[in-house]
C-alpha positions in Angstrom: -11.9 22.1 0.3 -13.9 19.7 1.9 -13.5 15.9 3.1 -13.1 13.5 0.1 -15.1 10.7 1.6 -13.1 7.7 2.9 -9.8 9.8 3.2 -8.6 12.1 6.8 -6.9 14.3 5.7 -4.0 15.3 7.5 -2.0 18.4 7.9 1.7 17.1 8.2 3.9 13.2 8.8 6.0 13.7 11.5 9.4 12.9 10.1 10.1 12.0 13.4 8.2 9.6 13.2 8.9 8.5 9.7 12.2 7.4 10.1 11.2 6.1 13.7 8.9 3.4 11.3 12.0 2.9 8.4 14.6 1.5 11.2 13.3 -2.2 9.9 15.1 -5.0 8.0 11.9 -5.5 7.1 10.3 -3.3 3.2 7.2 -2.7 4.6 4.9 -3.2 1.4 1.0 -1.4 2.2 -1.6 -2.5 -0.4 -5.1 -0.3 -1.4 -7.9 -0.6 -3.1 -11.2 0.6 -3.2 -13.1 -1.6 0.6 -10.4 -3.2 0.8 -12.3 -6.3 0.9 -10.4 -8.6 -2.1 -7.6 -6.8 -4.1 -6.0 -5.9 -1.6 -6.9 -7.9 1.6 -5.2 -10.7 -1.3 -2.4 -8.7 -1.9 -2.1 -9.1 2.5 -2.7 -12.6 2.9 -0.5 -13.9 -0.2 2.4 -11.8 1.1 1.6 -12.8 4.9 4.4 -14.9 6.1 6.8 -13.6 3.2 9.8 -13.0 5.0 11.4 -10.5 2.6 7.5 -8.2 3.4 5.2 -7.2 5.8 2.4 -6.8 4.4 -0.6 -4.2 4.9 -4.3 -3.5 3.4 -5.9 -0.6 3.0 -9.2 0.9 1.5 -10.0 4.3 0.4 -13.5 4.4 1.4 -15.3 5.4 4.6 -17.1 0.9 3.7 -13.3 0.1 3.4 -12.8 -3.2 6.5 -9.4 -1.2 7.2 -9.8 2.9 5.8 -6.4 4.3 5.2 -4.9 5.8 7.9 -1.8 8.6 9.0 -0.5 5.0 10.6 -0.6 2.8 7.3 1.6 6.2 5.1 3.7 6.0 8.0 4.3 2.6 8.6 4.8 1.4 4.7 8.1 2.6 2.6 5.7 1.5 -0.6 2.4 2.0 -1.6 0.9 -0.7 -4.0 -2.3 0.9 -5.6 -4.6 -1.3 -7.5 -5.5 1.9 -9.3 -4.7 5.0 -10.4 -7.2 6.8 -8.9 -6.5 5.3 -6.3 -2.4 6.9 -6.3 -4.5 11.0 -7.0 -6.6 10.5 -4.2 -3.4 10.2 -1.8 -1.5 12.4 -3.6 -4.3 14.7 -3.3 -5.2 14.6 0.1 -1.8 13.7 1.9 0.7 16.0 0.1 1.3 18.0 2.7 3.1 14.2 3.4 6.2 12.5 2.8 4.5 10.0 1.5 6.3 6.8 0.0 6.6 5.8 -3.5 3.7 5.1 -4.9 2.9 2.8 -7.8 0.6 2.1 -9.9 -0.7 -2.5 -10.6 -3.1 -1.5 -12.7 -5.4 -4.4 -11.5 -9.0 -3.1 -12.1 -12.2 -4.8 -9.6 -13.6 -7.6 -11.2 -11.8 -10.4 -9.2 -13.1 -12.1 -5.9 -11.3 -12.5 -2.9 -8.1 -15.3 -3.7 -8.6 -15.7 -7.8 -6.8 -17.1 -9.5 -6.1 -14.3 -11.7 -6.3 -12.3 -9.3 -2.7 -13.5 -7.3 -1.9 -14.1 -10.7 -1.3 -10.3 -11.1 -1.0 -9.5 -7.9 2.3 -11.7 -7.8 3.2 -10.1 -11.5 3.4 -6.7 -10.1 4.8 -7.2 -6.6 7.5 -9.2 -7.3 9.4 -6.8 -9.3 9.2 -4.7 -6.0 10.9 -7.2 -4.7 12.8 -8.4 -6.8 14.0 -4.4 -7.0 14.3 -4.1 -3.2 17.1 -7.6 -3.0 19.2 -6.0 -5.7 19.3 -2.8 -3.5 20.6 -4.7 -0.4 24.5 -5.3 -0.2 25.7 -9.1 0.4 27.9 -10.4 3.1 
């Protein structure tokens, strides 16, 4: 079984490392696209200063500005992929891992960085999940 381009295959997530990574107060959202050039970095920029979540982006390609890594997976509480094919590749390449929930935002690769329509599409998808987390949080 050969290595797929752009994704390093890892044996197994260190469960204690995942638990340690989850011992934080603010949820970690990881945005994944193809080359981490337009969509993922736009999502990261939108939520960069949002006090409800911490955001990071990564790409599936070897040519990515930041390729998806073991540390990204361990860091994430929720992985939001821009297309279903990235979810499938993550599940295939990290099948031995204890993965967080992976959600497809279904945003095609037809936008430039911070394009108004891209920003709107990201907001529509992400705000639902932020709301879901906020509704689970006990209120004082």
